Kinemage of the C-alpha trace (Angstrom):
@kinemage 1
@onewidth
@group {chain A} dominant
@subgroup {mainchain}
@vectorlist {calphas} color= white
{ca met a 1} P -3.620 46.756 28.402
{ca met a 2} L -4.769 46.946 24.709
{ca trp a 3} L -7.990 49.342 24.058
{ca gln a 4} L -10.319 49.533 20.890
{ca leu a 5} L -11.688 52.719 20.351
{ca ser a 6} L -15.275 53.811 18.279
{ca ser a 7} L -15.902 56.646 17.135
{ca ala a 8} L -18.992 58.867 15.155
{ca thr a 9} L -20.183 62.010 14.553
{ca ala a 10} L -23.082 63.422 12.648
{ca pro a 11} L -24.161 67.148 11.606
{ca gly a 12} L -27.660 68.523 13.348
{ca asp a 13} L -30.220 70.410 11.788
{ca ser a 14} L -27.898 72.842 10.295
{ca gly a 15} L -25.846 70.114 8.170
{ca gln a 16} L -22.635 71.468 9.021
{ca asn a 17} L -21.023 69.615 11.713
{ca glu a 18} L -19.243 72.044 14.152
{ca asp a 19} L -18.271 68.973 16.473
{ca trp a 20} L -14.144 68.084 16.278
{ca ala a 21} L -12.815 64.701 17.400
{ca ala a 22} L -9.442 62.796 17.693
{ca ala a 23} L -7.734 60.043 19.412
{ca gly a 24} L -4.499 59.135 19.538
{ca pro a 25} L -2.430 56.363 21.129
{ca thr a 26} L -3.152 57.470 24.844
{ca phe a 27} L -6.003 60.293 24.206
{ca ala a 28} L -9.251 61.173 23.361
{ca val a 29} L -10.545 64.942 22.702
{ca val a 30} L -14.105 65.789 21.483
{ca leu a 31} L -15.065 69.806 21.058
{ca asp a 32} L -18.414 71.241 20.411
{ca gly a 33} L -17.886 74.382 18.286
{ca leu a 34} L -20.645 77.164 19.275
{ca ser a 35} L -22.723 78.220 16.224
{ca ser a 36} L -23.199 81.954 15.687
{ca pro a 37} L -26.529 83.266 14.295
{ca asn a 38} L -25.240 84.994 10.639
{ca glu a 39} L -21.600 84.077 11.797
{ca asp a 40} L -21.946 87.185 13.879
{ca asn a 41} L -18.758 86.556 15.525
{ca gly a 42} L -16.045 89.108 14.536
{ca cys a 43} L -14.140 86.085 12.784
{ca his a 44} L -14.040 85.636 9.165
{ca his a 45} L -12.960 82.123 9.506
{ca gly a 46} L -15.723 80.663 11.055
{ca thr a 47} L -16.372 78.533 13.901
{ca lys a 48} L -15.435 75.003 12.040
{ca trp a 49} L -11.781 76.594 11.480
{ca phe a 50} L -11.802 77.408 15.146
{ca val a 51} L -12.614 74.440 16.362
{ca ala a 52} L -10.185 72.512 13.666
{ca gln a 53} L -7.429 74.740 14.647
{ca leu a 54} L -8.187 74.161 18.587
{ca gly a 55} L -8.450 70.764 18.073
{ca gly a 56} L -5.028 69.996 16.097
{ca cys a 57} L -3.252 72.644 19.015
{ca leu a 58} L -4.589 70.814 21.909
{ca cys a 59} L -3.297 67.380 20.605
{ca ser a 60} L 0.019 68.685 19.791
{ca gln a 61} L 0.405 69.391 23.495
{ca leu a 62} L -1.314 66.203 24.927
{ca val a 63} L 1.354 63.773 23.653
{ca asn a 64} L 3.504 65.297 26.548
{ca asp a 65} L 2.595 63.498 29.629
{ca glu a 66} L 4.230 65.768 31.704
{ca thr a 67} L 1.811 68.769 30.611
{ca ser a 68} L -1.020 68.973 32.561
{ca leu a 69} L -4.508 69.135 30.515
{ca lys a 70} L -5.151 72.675 31.897
{ca glu a 71} L -1.450 73.493 30.520
{ca ala a 72} L -2.145 71.827 27.229
{ca leu a 73} L -5.534 73.710 26.947
{ca arg a 74} L -4.047 76.971 27.723
{ca ser a 75} L -1.240 76.906 25.289
{ca ala a 76} L -3.718 75.606 22.610
{ca ile a 77} L -6.399 78.390 23.294
{ca asp a 78} L -3.490 81.012 23.021
{ca met a 79} L -2.041 79.602 19.810
{ca val a 80} L -5.088 79.766 18.010
{ca ala a 81} L -5.939 83.238 19.411
{ca gln a 82} L -2.416 84.397 17.723
{ca arg a 83} L -3.439 82.625 14.516
{ca his a 84} L -6.217 85.243 14.079
{ca ala a 85} L -5.545 88.270 16.332
{ca arg a 86} L -4.680 90.686 13.528
{ca thr a 87} L -7.339 89.550 11.145
{ca cys a 88} L -10.548 89.186 13.388
{ca asp a 89} L -12.453 90.938 16.447
{ca leu a 90} L -11.047 88.440 19.328
{ca thr a 91} L -12.887 91.136 21.708
{ca his a 92} L -16.318 90.203 19.776
{ca leu a 93} L -18.761 88.695 22.356
{ca gly a 94} L -19.593 86.088 19.914
{ca thr a 95} L -15.950 85.673 18.837
{ca pro a 96} L -15.933 81.514 18.174
{ca ser a 97} L -15.747 78.971 20.874
{ca ser a 98} L -15.670 75.329 21.673
{ca thr a 99} L -16.828 73.215 24.339
{ca val a 100} L -13.642 70.664 25.652
{ca ala a 101} L -13.938 67.256 26.762
{ca ile a 102} L -10.384 65.126 26.992
{ca leu a 103} L -9.497 61.793 28.502
{ca arg a 104} L -6.153 60.730 28.511
{ca asn a 105} L -3.915 57.655 29.710
{ca asn a 106} L -0.890 59.451 31.304
{ca asp a 107} L 1.885 56.875 32.077
{ca his a 108} L 4.203 58.981 33.814
{ca lys a 109} L 1.347 59.407 36.588
{ca gly a 110} L 0.049 56.100 36.195
{ca ala a 111} L -3.312 57.477 35.787
{ca trp a 112} L -6.399 58.317 33.652
{ca glu a 113} L -7.263 62.077 33.381
{ca tyr a 114} L -9.846 64.124 32.261
{ca leu a 115} L -10.762 67.739 31.170
{ca leu a 116} L -14.151 69.342 31.225
{ca leu a 117} L -14.741 72.766 29.799
{ca ala a 118} L -18.466 73.345 29.375
{ca asp a 119} L -21.358 70.881 28.369
{ca ser a 120} L -19.620 68.062 26.952
{ca val a 121} L -19.600 64.781 28.642
{ca val a 122} L -16.396 62.187 29.698
{ca val a 123} L -18.457 58.803 31.112
{ca ile a 124} L -16.191 56.655 32.955
{ca asp a 125} L -16.764 53.054 34.276
{ca asp a 126} L -14.812 52.894 37.317
{ca leu a 127} L -14.110 49.530 38.665
{ca val a 128} L -14.178 50.759 42.175
{ca ala a 129} L -16.637 53.595 42.052
{ca gly a 130} L -19.145 52.201 39.398
{ca val a 131} L -20.442 54.483 36.225
{ca gln a 132} L -19.631 58.197 36.345
{ca ala a 133} L -20.750 61.086 34.044
{ca ile a 134} L -18.606 64.209 34.145
{ca ser a 135} L -19.339 67.569 32.487
{ca asp a 136} L -19.195 71.043 33.577
{ca lys a 137} L -23.000 72.355 33.887
{ca ser a 138} L -22.089 75.857 34.835
{ca val a 139} L -24.108 77.379 31.771
{ca asp a 140} L -27.000 76.242 32.994
{ca arg a 141} L -26.950 78.661 36.079
{ca val a 142} L -27.249 81.825 33.911
{ca ala a 143} L -29.999 83.225 31.828
{ca thr a 144} L -32.494 80.977 33.520
{ca arg a 145} L -35.660 83.462 32.461
{ca glu a 146} L -34.466 83.371 28.644
{ca lys a 147} L -34.310 79.879 28.711
{ca ala a 148} L -38.017 79.064 30.427
{ca asp a 149} L -39.186 81.562 27.576
{ca ile a 150} L -37.625 79.175 25.245
{ca ala a 151} L -39.231 76.284 26.623
{ca leu a 152} L -42.778 78.180 25.686
{ca his a 153} L -42.445 77.391 22.230
{ca gln a 154} L -42.127 74.722 19.781
{ca val a 155} L -39.185 74.339 17.712
{ca gly a 156} L -38.995 76.413 14.222
{ca thr a 157} L -41.846 79.237 15.261
{ca pro a 158} L -41.169 82.522 14.849
{ca glu a 159} L -41.460 82.842 18.581
{ca his a 160} L -39.107 79.901 19.278
{ca arg a 161} L -36.662 81.669 17.089
{ca glu a 162} L -36.674 85.004 18.601
{ca ser a 163} L -36.616 83.328 22.082
{ca val a 164} L -33.231 81.321 20.882
{ca glu a 165} L -32.144 85.014 19.909
{ca arg a 166} L -32.566 86.801 23.033
{ca leu a 167} L -31.093 83.878 24.943
{ca ile a 168} L -27.609 83.751 22.655
{ca ala a 169} L -27.426 87.649 23.757
{ca ala a 170} L -27.641 86.815 27.531
{ca gln a 171} L -25.673 84.226 27.674
{ca arg a 172} L -22.661 86.302 25.580
{ca leu a 173} L -22.927 88.973 28.202
{ca val a 174} L -21.409 86.154 30.977
{ca arg a 175} L -19.603 84.157 28.630
{ca asn a 176} L -15.945 83.918 30.210
{ca arg a 177} L -16.470 86.213 33.042
{ca ala a 178} L -16.605 85.611 36.879
{ca gly a 179} L -20.467 84.558 37.818
{ca gly a 180} L -20.882 83.388 34.163
{ca tyr a 181} L -19.656 80.237 32.384
{ca trp a 182} L -16.437 79.260 30.770
{ca ile a 183} L -15.439 78.258 27.118
{ca ala a 184} L -12.811 77.768 25.063
{ca ser a 185} L -12.638 80.934 23.127
{ca ala a 186} L -9.696 83.535 22.793
{ca asp a 187} L -8.902 83.592 26.539
{ca pro a 188} L -6.304 81.363 27.967
{ca asn a 189} L -7.353 81.748 31.349
{ca ala a 190} L -10.499 79.842 30.722
{ca ala a 191} L -8.594 77.037 30.920
{ca asp a 192} L -8.173 77.666 34.866
{ca his a 193} L -11.822 76.770 35.128
{ca ala a 194} L -12.064 73.559 33.587
{ca leu a 195} L -13.244 70.698 35.836
{ca thr a 196} L -10.227 67.755 36.091
{ca gly a 197} L -9.818 65.078 37.584
{ca glu a 198} L -8.102 61.749 37.326
{ca leu a 199} L -8.473 57.605 38.685
{ca pro a 200} L -5.261 55.015 38.753
{ca thr a 201} L -4.776 53.353 35.351
{ca gly a 202} L -5.909 49.771 36.551
{ca arg a 203} L -9.150 51.040 37.758
{ca leu a 204} L -10.852 52.015 34.239
{ca arg a 205} L -13.120 49.271 32.511
{ca arg a 206} L -14.228 51.687 29.590
{ca ala a 207} L -15.011 55.175 29.078
{ca ala a 208} L -16.942 57.647 26.347
{ca val a 209} L -16.187 61.303 25.386
{ca leu a 210} L -19.143 62.972 23.669
{ca ser a 211} L -20.438 66.164 22.774
{ca asp a 212} L -23.741 67.038 24.548
{ca gly a 213} L -25.736 66.441 21.183
{ca ala a 214} L -24.810 62.860 21.505
{ca ala a 215} L -25.178 62.439 25.207
{ca arg a 216} L -28.892 63.381 24.775
{ca leu a 217} L -30.336 59.881 25.383
{ca val a 218} L -29.633 60.259 28.978
{ca asp a 219} L -29.346 64.083 29.208
{ca pro a 220} L -32.051 65.586 28.975
{ca tyr a 221} L -33.940 62.513 27.001
{ca lys a 222} L -34.120 60.265 30.391
{ca leu a 223} L -34.299 57.170 27.875
{ca met a 224} L -31.426 55.412 29.363
{ca asn a 225} L -28.933 55.587 32.093
{ca trp a 226} L -25.365 56.247 31.941
{ca pro a 227} L -24.192 52.340 31.942
{ca asp a 228} L -26.973 51.924 29.281
{ca leu a 229} L -25.159 54.043 27.136
{ca leu a 230} L -21.631 52.676 27.222
{ca asp a 231} L -23.045 49.424 26.455
{ca leu a 232} L -24.973 51.065 23.452
{ca ala a 233} L -21.551 53.072 22.441
{ca ala a 234} L -19.442 49.412 22.695
{ca ala a 235} L -21.923 47.912 20.418
{ca gly a 236} L -20.960 50.395 18.037
{ca ala a 237} L -20.707 54.275 18.098
{ca ala a 238} L -22.765 54.841 14.768
{ca arg a 239} L -25.499 52.986 16.703
{ca leu a 240} L -25.675 55.585 19.856
{ca ile a 241} L -25.944 58.258 17.497
{ca his a 242} L -28.817 56.418 15.540
{ca arg a 243} L -30.580 56.113 18.387
{ca val a 244} L -30.072 59.976 19.314
{ca arg a 245} L -31.505 60.953 16.077
{ca glu a 246} L -34.569 58.413 16.548
{ca ala a 247} L -35.261 60.128 19.665
{ca asp a 248} L -34.785 63.763 18.059
{ca gln a 249} L -37.323 62.716 15.603
{ca ala a 250} L -40.027 61.364 17.528
{ca asp a 251} L -40.393 64.577 19.168
{ca ala a 252} L -39.260 67.404 16.508
{ca lys a 253} L -41.088 70.126 17.777
{ca gly a 254} L -39.866 69.970 21.586
{ca ala a 255} L -43.566 69.167 22.905
{ca ile a 256} L -41.805 66.701 25.258
{ca trp a 257} L -38.048 67.386 25.408
{ca ala a 258} L -37.767 71.738 25.006
{ca arg a 259} L -34.432 72.262 23.164
{ca tyr a 260} L -32.848 74.541 20.883
{ca lys a 261} L -33.236 72.509 17.601
{ca thr a 262} L -34.753 69.374 16.851
{ca ser a 263} L -31.077 67.638 16.398
{ca asp a 264} L -27.515 68.924 17.520
{ca asp a 265} L -24.314 67.925 16.001
{ca ala a 266} L -23.245 64.767 17.952
{ca thr a 267} L -20.156 62.963 18.684
{ca val a 268} L -18.759 60.040 20.259
{ca ile a 269} L -15.705 58.240 20.964
{ca tyr a 270} L -15.782 55.136 23.118
{ca ile a 271} L -12.952 53.443 24.963
{ca gly a 272} L -12.927 49.805 26.183
{ca pro a 273} L -11.673 46.404 25.893
{ca pro a 274} L -11.196 44.672 22.484
{ca arg a 275} L -14.338 43.047 21.468
{ca val a 276} L -14.012 38.877 21.241
{ca pro a 277} L -15.322 37.860 18.048
{ca val a 278} L -18.052 35.341 18.281
{ca ala a 279} L -17.870 32.064 16.251
{ca val a 280} L -20.665 31.737 13.531
{ca gly a 281} L -23.477 29.606 15.308
{ca thr a 282} L -22.143 30.463 18.982
{ca pro a 283} L -25.165 31.660 21.078
{ca arg a 284} L -25.155 35.333 22.399
{ca ala a 285} L -26.418 36.928 25.691
{ca ser a 286} L -29.408 38.651 25.028
{ca gly a 287} L -30.044 41.975 26.557
{ca thr a 288} L -31.011 45.690 25.438
{ca ala a 289} L -28.769 48.729 25.509
{ca gly a 290} L -31.633 50.835 26.760
{ca ala a 291} L -33.997 52.676 24.924
{ca glu a 292} L -35.912 50.474 23.183
{ca gly a 293} L -39.402 50.031 23.405
{ca thr a 294} L -39.292 53.406 25.711
{ca ala a 295} L -42.756 55.441 25.795
{ca tyr a 296} L -42.246 59.091 24.844
{ca asp a 297} L -45.187 60.445 26.621
{ca gln a 298} L -43.684 61.947 29.356
{ca pro a 299} L -43.026 65.310 31.008
{ca arg a 300} L -41.626 68.100 28.963
{ca arg a 301} L -37.885 68.469 30.236
{ca asp a 302} L -35.471 71.615 30.554
{ca leu a 303} L -33.095 72.655 28.097
{ca gly a 304} L -29.415 73.553 28.987
{ca gly a 305} L -26.204 74.262 27.631
{ca pro a 306} L -24.567 77.242 25.778
{ca ile a 307} L -27.013 78.463 23.025
{ca asp a 308} L -24.968 79.254 20.495
{ca ser a 309} L -24.277 75.474 20.048
{ca ile a 310} L -27.148 75.152 18.034
C-alpha cells in the first residue's frame, strides 16, 4: 500500500526547537529533547546536538528490519555516548536527554511496530481496535508535590520559575533509575524500559507520531479526542500545530491549563493513505476537525511530562 506523510514542527517560547524528526520509507521518528536551565547539563555540545546525533544514529539502525526497536535505540544511545564521553560529563544528573517515539513498518515481520520512551505519543487508527494513543507516562508518577506547587502559580511569574527549578531538581534525582522514569540519555539500558507493541500491517488505517507539545489539544487541553486530532493532521500537519498555538495563547498564563511554559516545541508526523484530489466545483463533505468553537472556561488541568522539556 502507498502511504503519504505530512510533517510540521515549530519551536516553543524559547525560539530554540529541541524537537527532532525524520521519516524514511518504512519508519517515522520524533524526539523531544529536554532543555536544561542555563545549559546546566555537563555537556558543552548542548541538547540540540544531542537529539540530532541520537536521531541520526537511530535512523541508521532502523533500516534493518531484523534489528528490534529496543535494540536500535540501545545501539543509538551507546553510539552517541561514545561520541562525547571524553569531552563531557555524562554522569551529570542533567546530561542531555530526549523522549523517543518510533513507528516502523517491518516487512520482515509483516507488522507495524512502535516504541515509546517517556511522554511523546504514537496515535494508531487500527481497523480492528479503533484509535489508540500510546505514551509512556511514568514521569507523571514522580515529584508529584513539586508538580502541584507549579500549578499554584501563573506562567512567567518569579514564583512559577522557582517552582519549575525545584521540579527539575526533583525529577533529575529519579531519572533513569528504578522507581523513577526512563529517557534516552547516556545509559543504553534505558531502551529496555521503553513501551513497545505491534499490529499486523493490513490493520493500520492511519497514524501520527507526536512530541507532547503537539499532542496538547487532547492531553492535557482536552479540546478534542484522538480521532479528531488524526482528522486535523490529515488535513495538514501545520494546521495541527497552528491549532495548538491558538490554544496556547488563549491561556498564555496557564490559568486554565497549568504547565511549565506557555508554548512547548511541537512536532508531528502524520502517516495516512494518499489524499484524492478534489476537482474544482466538486462539493466537499462538511465537517470539523474538532476544536473550533470550543469554550476555554473549563477547570484548570494538571500538568505532566519531564520538566526539563520546557
